[in-house]
C-alpha positions in Angstrom: 81.9 89.2 264.2 81.0 91.3 267.1 80.2 94.9 265.0 78.5 92.3 262.3 75.4 91.9 265.5 76.4 95.3 267.4 75.6 97.6 264.7 75.2 96.2 261.1 72.6 94.4 262.2 71.8 96.5 265.0 71.7 99.2 263.1 69.4 97.8 260.4 66.8 97.0 263.2 66.8 100.7 264.9 66.7 102.3 261.4 63.6 100.2 260.5 62.2 100.6 263.6 62.7 97.2 264.5 65.3 98.3 267.9 61.8 97.8 270.1 61.4 94.4 269.1 65.1 93.1 270.6 63.0 91.0 272.4 65.1 92.3 275.8 63.6 94.9 277.9 65.6 98.5 278.4 65.0 97.4 281.9 66.7 93.8 282.2 69.9 96.1 279.6 70.2 98.4 282.3 70.2 95.8 285.1 72.7 94.1 283.2 74.6 97.4 283.0 74.5 97.8 287.1 75.9 94.3 287.8 78.6 94.9 284.9 79.7 98.2 286.7 80.2 96.3 290.1 82.2 93.4 288.3 84.3 95.7 287.8 86.2 99.0 285.6 89.5 99.1 285.9 91.3 95.8 284.3 94.5 96.3 282.0 94.3 95.4 278.8 97.7 96.9 277.3 100.5 94.4 275.7 103.7 94.9 275.0 105.0 92.4 272.3 108.2 91.2 272.3 108.6 92.4 268.7 106.6 93.7 266.1 106.9 93.6 262.2 104.8 94.3 259.1 103.8 91.5 256.8 103.3 92.5 253.0 100.2 90.2 251.6 100.4 89.6 248.2 98.8 92.6 247.1 101.0 95.2 249.1 98.7 95.5 252.0 101.0 95.8 254.9 99.6 93.8 258.3 100.7 94.4 261.6 101.8 91.5 263.7 102.9 91.0 267.2 105.2 88.4 268.6 105.5 86.9 272.1 108.2 84.6 273.2 107.8 82.1 275.5 108.1 82.8 279.4 108.6 79.6 280.1 110.4 76.2 278.8 107.4 74.0 277.5 106.4 70.4 278.4 108.9 68.6 277.1 107.0 66.2 275.1 107.6 66.9 271.2 108.6 69.8 269.4 107.0 73.3 270.2 104.4 74.7 268.0 103.8 78.2 267.6 100.5 79.7 268.0 98.8 81.6 265.4 95.8 83.7 266.9 93.5 85.0 263.9 90.5 87.3 265.2 87.1 88.1 264.2 84.8 90.1 262.1 85.3 94.0 263.5 88.0 93.0 265.9 92.0 93.1 266.4 94.6 91.3 267.8 93.4 93.1 271.1 90.3 90.7 271.8 93.4 87.9 272.7 95.1 89.3 275.3 94.3 86.7 278.0 95.2 83.8 275.5 98.6 85.0 274.4 99.4 86.0 278.4 98.4 82.7 279.3 100.3 80.8 276.1 103.5 82.4 276.1 103.1 81.9 280.5 103.1 78.3 279.2 105.8 78.1 277.2 104.8 78.7 273.6 105.3 81.3 270.8 102.6 83.4 270.1 101.7 85.3 266.8 99.2 87.5 266.3 98.0 89.8 263.6 94.9 92.7 263.2 93.2 91.7 259.5 93.1 94.1 256.7 91.4 96.7 257.3 91.2 96.3 260.8 93.0 97.7 263.9 96.9 98.3 262.8 97.1 96.7 259.9 96.4 99.1 256.7 93.1 98.8 254.4 93.0 97.0 251.4 90.8 97.6 248.4 87.1 97.2 248.9 87.1 93.9 246.8 89.8 92.5 249.0 87.6 91.9 251.6 86.7 88.4 251.7 87.7 85.7 253.3 89.3 83.9 250.5 91.9 86.6 250.9 92.3 86.4 254.5 93.3 83.1 253.9 96.5 84.0 251.6 97.1 86.9 254.4 97.2 83.7 257.1 99.2 82.3 254.6 101.9 85.4 253.5 102.2 85.9 258.1 102.9 82.1 258.3 105.7 82.5 255.9 107.0 85.8 256.9 106.8 85.3 260.8 106.6 81.2 261.7 108.9 80.4 258.6 109.4 76.9 260.0 108.0 74.2 262.7 105.1 73.3 263.9 102.0 75.1 264.4 98.8 75.7 265.8 95.9 77.6 264.5 93.1 79.5 266.8 90.1 81.3 265.1 87.7 83.1 266.3 84.5 83.7 263.9 85.5 85.5 261.2 89.0 84.3 262.5 87.8 80.8 262.4 86.7 81.0 258.7 90.0 82.2 257.5 91.1 79.0 258.8 88.8 76.8 257.0 89.2 78.7 253.6 93.3 78.8 253.9 92.9 74.4 254.7 91.0 74.5 250.7 93.3 77.2 249.3 97.0 76.0 251.3 96.0 71.9 251.5 99.7 71.1 252.0 101.0 73.7 254.5 98.2 72.5 256.6 98.7 68.6 256.4 102.9 69.2 256.5 103.4 71.9 259.5 99.9 72.5 261.7 99.4 69.8 263.8 96.5 71.7 265.9 93.5 74.0 265.3 91.0 75.6 267.5 87.7 76.9 265.5 86.4 79.3 268.2 82.6 80.5 267.9 82.3 80.6 264.0 80.5 79.0 261.2 80.8 77.0 258.4 77.7 78.6 256.3 74.6 79.7 256.7 74.8 83.1 258.8 72.3 84.7 256.0 70.3 82.2 258.4 70.6 83.6 261.6 68.3 85.7 263.6 70.5 87.1 265.7 68.2 85.9 269.1 65.0 88.8 267.5 62.9 85.8 266.1 62.7 85.1 262.7 60.5 88.4 261.4 62.6 91.0 262.8 65.5 88.4 262.2 64.7 88.7 258.2 63.9 92.1 258.5 67.2 93.0 259.9 68.7 91.0 257.0 67.1 93.2 254.3 67.6 96.2 256.2 70.9 95.9 258.0 73.6 96.0 254.8 71.2 98.9 253.5 71.9 101.0 256.8 75.9 100.5 257.2 76.7 101.2 253.4 74.8 104.5 254.2 76.8 105.1 257.1 80.1 104.0 255.3 82.1 107.6 254.9 80.6 109.0 257.4 83.0 108.0 260.5 82.3 111.6 262.4 79.0 111.4 262.5 79.2 108.2 263.8 81.5 108.7 266.6 80.2 112.0 267.4 76.9 109.6 268.0 78.6 106.8 269.6 80.6 109.0 271.9 76.9 110.8 272.7 75.4 107.5 273.6 78.0 105.7 275.2 75.5 103.7 277.5 73.3 102.9 274.9 76.6 101.3 273.1 77.6 99.6 276.1 74.1 97.8 276.6 74.2 96.9 273.0 77.7 95.4 273.1 76.7 93.5 276.1 73.7 92.0 274.3 75.0 90.6 271.7 78.5 89.5 272.6 78.4 88.0 275.8 75.6 85.6 277.6 76.6 85.9 281.0 77.8 89.3 283.2 81.2 90.6 282.3 82.5 93.8 283.9 82.2 96.8 282.1 86.0 97.2 281.3 85.3 93.9 279.1 82.1 95.2 277.3 84.3 98.6 276.7 87.4 97.2 276.1 84.6 95.1 273.2 83.4 97.9 272.2 86.3 100.1 271.6 87.4 97.2 269.4 84.2 96.8 267.5 83.5 100.8 267.0 87.0 101.1 265.8 86.7 99.6 262.7 85.6 101.6 259.7 82.3 101.4 258.4 83.5 101.1 255.0 85.2 97.6 256.2 82.3 96.4 257.8 80.3 96.8 255.0 82.3 95.2 252.6 83.1 92.1 254.6 79.0 91.8 255.9 77.9 90.8 252.3 81.1 88.1 252.0 80.3 86.4 255.6 76.7 86.0 254.2 78.0 84.1 251.5 80.5 82.0 253.1 80.5 78.4 252.9 83.3 76.1 253.7 81.4 73.5 254.8 83.8 71.0 252.4 86.9 72.1 253.4 86.7 71.2 256.8 87.4 67.5 255.8 91.0 68.9 255.2 91.1 68.9 259.2 90.9 65.3 259.0 94.1 63.9 261.0 94.6 67.5 262.7 93.6 67.7 266.5 90.8 69.9 266.3 89.0 71.7 269.0 85.8 73.5 268.1 84.5 75.8 270.9 81.4 77.7 271.4 79.2 78.8 273.7 75.3 78.3 274.4 74.0 81.8 274.5 76.2 82.9 270.8 73.6 84.9 269.3 75.7 85.3 265.5 76.9 82.1 265.5 74.6 80.3 267.5 75.4 76.5 268.7 73.9 74.8 265.7 76.7 76.2 263.3 79.5 75.0 265.9 77.6 71.0 265.5 78.1 71.3 261.6 81.5 71.8 262.1 81.8 69.2 264.6 80.2 66.4 262.6 82.3 67.4 259.2 85.3 67.2 261.1 86.4 63.5 262.1 87.2 63.1 265.7 87.0 66.8 266.3 87.1 67.7 270.3 84.1 69.6 270.7 84.0 71.6 274.0 80.1 74.0 274.9 80.7 76.6 277.4 77.4 76.8 279.5 76.2 81.0 280.1 78.6 82.1 277.0 78.0 84.4 274.4 79.9 85.4 271.2 82.5 86.9 273.1 84.0 83.6 274.5 88.0 84.8 274.9 87.0 87.7 276.7 83.9 86.3 278.5 85.4 83.4 279.4 89.2 83.8 279.6 90.6 81.0 282.2 88.1 78.0 280.6 89.4 78.9 276.9 93.3 79.3 277.8 92.9 76.0 279.5 91.2 74.3 276.3 93.9 75.8 274.3 96.7 74.8 276.3 94.9 71.2 276.6 94.9 71.4 272.5 98.3 71.8 272.0 99.3 69.2 274.3 97.0 66.6 272.7 98.0 67.9 269.1 101.8 67.4 270.1 101.0 64.2 271.2 99.8 63.0 268.3 101.9 63.8 266.3 104.1 61.2 267.6 101.0 58.7 268.5 98.0 59.7 265.7 94.7 60.1 267.7 91.9 57.1 267.8 89.2 59.3 265.7 86.6 59.1 268.4 84.8 62.2 268.8 84.6 63.7 272.5 81.8 66.6 273.2 81.6 68.0 277.2 79.4 70.7 278.2 81.2 72.9 281.2 80.3 76.1 283.3 82.8 78.4 284.9 81.7 78.8 288.3 84.3 81.1 288.5 82.7 83.6 286.8 79.1 82.5 288.4 80.6 83.3 291.8 81.8 86.9 290.8 78.6 87.4 289.6 77.4 86.4 293.4 79.8 88.7 295.1 79.3 91.3 293.0 75.6 91.9 295.0 73.4 89.9 292.4 71.9 86.3 292.1 70.5 86.5 288.3 71.5 84.7 286.0 72.9 85.2 282.1 72.1 88.8 280.7 
């Protein structure tokens, strides 16, 4: 959901004169940018898949799919699952760059795909831009790219919402094939009440005006691209503020911004109202009996911590990991920590196939000390941006 906060609602705030009321001073934003530059600008986010294919959906939309084969033998306990990664709103499969590397090195086959209208996938009809259709697209990817064997599903933000709708529409597939699921920085509903860290009055104003501003920009991609090119520093500041809860390298900020601002405004606009209507709380019961991880950050402005709390309450025995100093883009902000949690989830899921879990819910709060040390090493003692 990064662009929702960064652009859809951010543009709404600016368009209504509320941008100055973000609650974050320009001086603080620029100091965050300075730290991000010192943390590095040269990370390599390029990946070459072992296989690429086009999965054709039920309504004829080709989805870009990439498959990584395992680089090592997996741990020898139970059948080895394929891990399917589902990205969020206005992002693409490149948001999982660190996770695909870690998972394939751990011995797992990894399948990633771009949601319709995102990345290298084709566009659908505007009426097809809804969570229910994304769930049917996921079913098509499983049928054509993972036709057999156990599966672990991982969804971030709108990808997590896609998993919820998939559970509601395909309960038999979920029960028969899915041995584990991770719901990362996502929500089961109530997004219309989120104020994105702007406070209630401004948040309400942006809710009303943001969709209007986005709709007006749809079809004016050239104008938007020119404005973003001229204001790259402003783009970086806003992406950093809404996407992350701590200092990250400028390379990560720009990698995120590249994904966010390459998504067509027509797609952003069509999905936005659907996200506000999203309500899948009741479908979460379908995950009972499936090893489930709920992962969220304490500083997520787009899907705040209470949304993950609601998910955990609805799934019997879900593992809940809360990450300090983390925002919405957890997998890019704290990649090593997220990788560790996903690999642990898969191990639990494989064991649970042979020995069902007790159903005891576990909650833990973790801090990425390595990330904090990197920030200190960059010459600043400041905490989260």
